C-alpha positions in Angstrom: 34.6 -19.9 -66.2 32.1 -20.0 -63.3 29.2 -17.9 -63.8 28.7 -15.2 -61.4 25.0 -13.8 -60.9 23.4 -10.9 -59.4 20.2 -13.1 -58.1 17.9 -12.1 -55.5 18.9 -11.4 -51.7 22.2 -13.0 -52.3 23.1 -10.3 -54.7 25.8 -8.7 -52.3 27.5 -11.9 -51.6 31.3 -11.8 -52.5 33.1 -15.3 -52.7 36.1 -14.5 -51.1 39.6 -16.1 -51.9 39.3 -19.6 -50.7 42.8 -19.9 -48.7 43.2 -20.4 -45.1 41.6 -17.8 -42.9 43.7 -14.9 -43.1 41.0 -12.1 -43.2 42.2 -10.4 -40.0 38.6 -9.9 -39.1 37.0 -10.4 -35.9 34.7 -13.5 -37.1 32.6 -14.5 -34.3 29.8 -17.1 -34.5 26.3 -15.8 -35.2 24.0 -16.9 -32.6 20.2 -17.5 -32.7 19.7 -15.1 -29.7 21.5 -12.5 -31.5 18.7 -12.9 -34.3 15.8 -12.8 -32.1 13.3 -10.5 -33.3 14.4 -10.3 -36.8 12.9 -11.3 -40.0 12.8 -15.0 -40.3 13.7 -15.9 -36.5 10.2 -17.8 -36.5 11.7 -19.8 -39.4 14.8 -20.6 -37.8 13.1 -21.9 -34.4 10.9 -24.3 -36.3 11.7 -27.9 -37.3 14.0 -27.2 -40.2 16.8 -26.2 -37.8 18.4 -22.5 -37.2 20.2 -22.7 -40.5 23.4 -21.2 -38.8 25.4 -24.1 -39.4 26.0 -27.0 -41.7 28.0 -30.3 -41.4 29.3 -32.9 -43.5 32.5 -34.4 -45.0 33.5 -31.3 -47.4 36.8 -32.4 -48.0 36.5 -36.3 -48.3 38.7 -37.4 -45.3 35.8 -39.2 -43.9 35.5 -36.8 -40.8 32.9 -34.2 -40.1 33.6 -30.7 -41.0 31.4 -27.8 -40.5 30.4 -24.3 -42.2 29.3 -21.7 -39.6 27.4 -18.4 -40.1 30.0 -15.7 -38.7 29.6 -11.9 -38.4 32.2 -9.1 -37.8 30.1 -6.3 -36.0 32.9 -3.7 -36.3 33.2 -4.2 -40.0 29.6 -4.6 -40.9 30.0 -8.0 -42.3 28.8 -11.6 -42.1 30.4 -14.7 -44.0 30.6 -18.3 -43.7 33.7 -19.8 -41.9 34.4 -23.3 -42.9 36.0 -25.3 -40.5 37.8 -28.4 -41.7 38.3 -31.2 -39.3 42.2 -30.9 -40.0 42.0 -27.7 -38.3 41.9 -25.3 -41.2 39.5 -22.7 -41.5 38.3 -20.7 -44.7 36.5 -17.5 -44.8 34.0 -17.3 -47.9 30.9 -15.3 -49.1 31.5 -12.1 -47.4 28.3 -9.7 -47.3 26.5 -6.9 -45.7 25.7 -7.6 -42.0 22.2 -6.3 -42.6 21.3 -9.3 -44.8 22.4 -11.6 -42.3 18.6 -12.3 -41.2 17.7 -13.3 -44.6 20.2 -16.4 -45.2 20.8 -19.7 -43.5 23.0 -22.8 -44.1 22.1 -26.4 -45.0 24.1 -29.4 -46.0 24.1 -30.7 -49.7 24.9 -34.5 -49.8 27.3 -35.6 -52.5 25.6 -36.0 -55.9 24.9 -34.2 -59.0 23.0 -30.9 -59.2 21.8 -28.7 -61.9 23.1 -25.1 -61.7 20.8 -22.1 -62.1 22.3 -21.9 -65.6 21.1 -25.8 -66.1 17.8 -24.8 -65.1 17.5 -21.7 -67.7 17.8 -19.1 -65.0 19.8 -15.8 -65.2 22.0 -14.3 -68.3 24.4 -17.3 -68.7 27.7 -17.4 -70.8 27.8 -20.1 -73.3 30.3 -22.0 -71.1 28.7 -21.7 -67.9 28.1 -24.8 -66.0 25.0 -26.9 -66.5 25.8 -29.4 -63.6 28.0 -29.4 -60.7 29.0 -33.2 -59.5 29.8 -33.0 -55.7 32.2 -36.1 -54.8 31.8 -34.9 -51.2 28.9 -33.3 -49.0 28.9 -29.5 -49.8 26.6 -26.8 -48.2 24.2 -24.1 -49.4 24.1 -20.8 -48.3 20.3 -19.6 -49.3 18.4 -16.4 -48.9 14.8 -17.6 -47.4 12.3 -18.0 -50.2 15.0 -16.9 -53.0 18.3 -17.6 -54.4 20.8 -20.2 -53.2 24.4 -20.9 -53.9 26.0 -24.1 -53.3 29.9 -24.5 -52.0 32.0 -27.6 -52.1 35.7 -28.7 -51.6 37.6 -29.7 -55.0 41.2 -29.6 -55.6 42.1 -28.2 -52.3 39.7 -25.2 -52.7 36.3 -24.2 -52.0 34.3 -23.7 -55.3 30.8 -22.2 -55.6 27.8 -22.1 -58.3 24.6 -20.5 -58.0 21.9 -23.3 -58.0 18.6 -21.4 -57.7 17.3 -17.9 -58.6 
């Protein structure tokens, strides 16, 4: 069983079904210009990158994949669209559009990482994962200066765990 936390600014994030994108939403990539004047805009224009996308080999096929922040203005939601090199797309982590200026994406290299439960953060069930072992690159959706959730491809699906509070 995977632990689900309600931590910090990412509390409203819902991890959507991780099949091909059949959400029916009008998902469009978020642009830096659309965030001009919002909280964290100056952070996005600094040397750390804009946080609007993350690139890596998520599915292990040796080709570059991309995770992109997208929004559906009419529905009042934002999400992450995972675009695999095969052309397959997945929508994950839908949340309230008002929270979009608070979050950003970054690539996580393959490797072992402690989860929030492994760090002793949150009220974790006994069987909660302590460590995640990414065989390929993953990506993190993080609230600036707050909580983060790491996503990775495993067994044909996108999985996720809280990795900080």
